[in-house]
N, C-alpha and C positions, 0 to 999 in steps of 0.2 A: 194334826188335822185328820179328821175322819172322812172316809170316802162315802159319798151318798149313793145309794142304789139308784139305777136308772128307773124312772117312774113309767116308762112306756112298756115295761114288761113285768112279769111276776118276779119278785125278788127271789134269788136263788136260796135265801135262807128262810123263806116263808112257806106256809102250807106243808106239803110232803117234804120240802127242802129241809124243814127243821129236823125231821127224822134223819135225813142224810147227814146233816151236820152233826147230829148227836152220835150217830154210828161212827163217823170219822173221828170225833173227839174220843170216844171210847177206844177206838183202835190206836189213836195217838198215845193215849195213856198206857194202854196194854203193851204196845210194842216198845214204847220208850222205857217203861219200867223193866220189862224183860231184858231189853238190850243193856240197860244200865247195870242190872244185876250181873248179867253174864260177862260184860266187859270188865266190871270191877272184880269179879271173883274167879272167872275161868277163861279170860281172853286167849291165853296161850293154847288152849284146847281146840279152838275153832275161830281164829281171828276173822276170816272171810265171812263166816256165817254171822258172827256177832256184829260185825261192822255193817253188813247188809241190813240186819235188823234195826240198827240205829238209823240208817239211811231211810228205811221204810218208815220209821217213827217220825222222822223229820218231814218226809213227804206228806204223811198223814196230818201233822200239825199245819203245814202250809195249806193243804187242801181245806181243812177245817175252817181256818181263818178266812181264806179267800171265798169259800162258799157262803160263810155267815155274812160277810160284808156285801158281796153281790154287785158292786159298782163295776164300771166298765174295765178298769185295771185289774180289779179282783177277779172278774170273770176271766181275763186272759191268763192271770196267774193260776186260777183253778184249772183251766183248760190244760195249761202246761203241766201242772202237778198231777192231774189225773192221767194224762198221757204218759208221763214218766212212770207213774205207778203201774199202769197197764203193761207198759213195756218191761218194767222190772218184774212183775209177776210172771209174764210170759217167758222172759229170758232166764230168770232164776229158776222158775218151775221146770223148764226144759232141762237146764244144766244139772239141777239136783236129781233129776231122774235118769239123765244120761251118764253122769259121773258122780254117783253117791259119795265116793271117797273124797271128793272136793268139798263136801258138806257134812263133816262128821256130826254136826248138831244142826238141827232144823233152824231155818229163818222163818220170818212171818211169810214170806213168799215161796218157800220150799214146797215142792209138790203142788204148785199152783194154789197154795193156801190151805192145803189139806188139813193141817193142824188147827185151822180156824174155820172149818167147815166150808172151805172154798169161798168164804166171804171176800177175802182179798182179790180173787179173781172177778167176782161179780160187781164189787163195790165201784171200781173205776168205770165200768160200763154204765151202771146205773147213774153215776155222777155225770158222765159225758152226755147221756141221754137227757138228764135234768137240765144241764146247761143249754142243750139245744132247745128243749121244750120251752125254756124260760127266756130265750134270747130276745132282745129288743126288736120291736117292729122295724121292718126295713132293713134287717141284718142280711137279707138275701139267703142264699143257699151255703154261704161260707160257714164253716164250724164256728160255734160260739167262741168268742175270744180271739178271733183272727180277723184281719181285715187287709 
């Protein structure tokens, strides 16, 4: 059963949201492919880094699908995924700079996404803004996806 978008607001996957969904899809593929190769060929070299890259890829997949669907439940899932992503970028970014030895190889979120031109840092902020901008009428001042 597919979820239908809320008709009282702009769908999250329409207009500029299409670009957002496309960027998330590209990041899901890039992070997933990178993590897959690293885990399959060099996992023992940096297990934490490669596992975090796989987690990032999973979060990107979840965000992509949730933003594309745009229904009430999908908005909540997207809000959660984007929040986890932002927290991950901030935590891993900080830890990777504070203790570089813990990250002998970079993750998608290392150095706040420096290896990806800081897009991993900016992307969840843009996504959360888009969820707020497209929230259904009458949603009040609560963040999109919460009630």
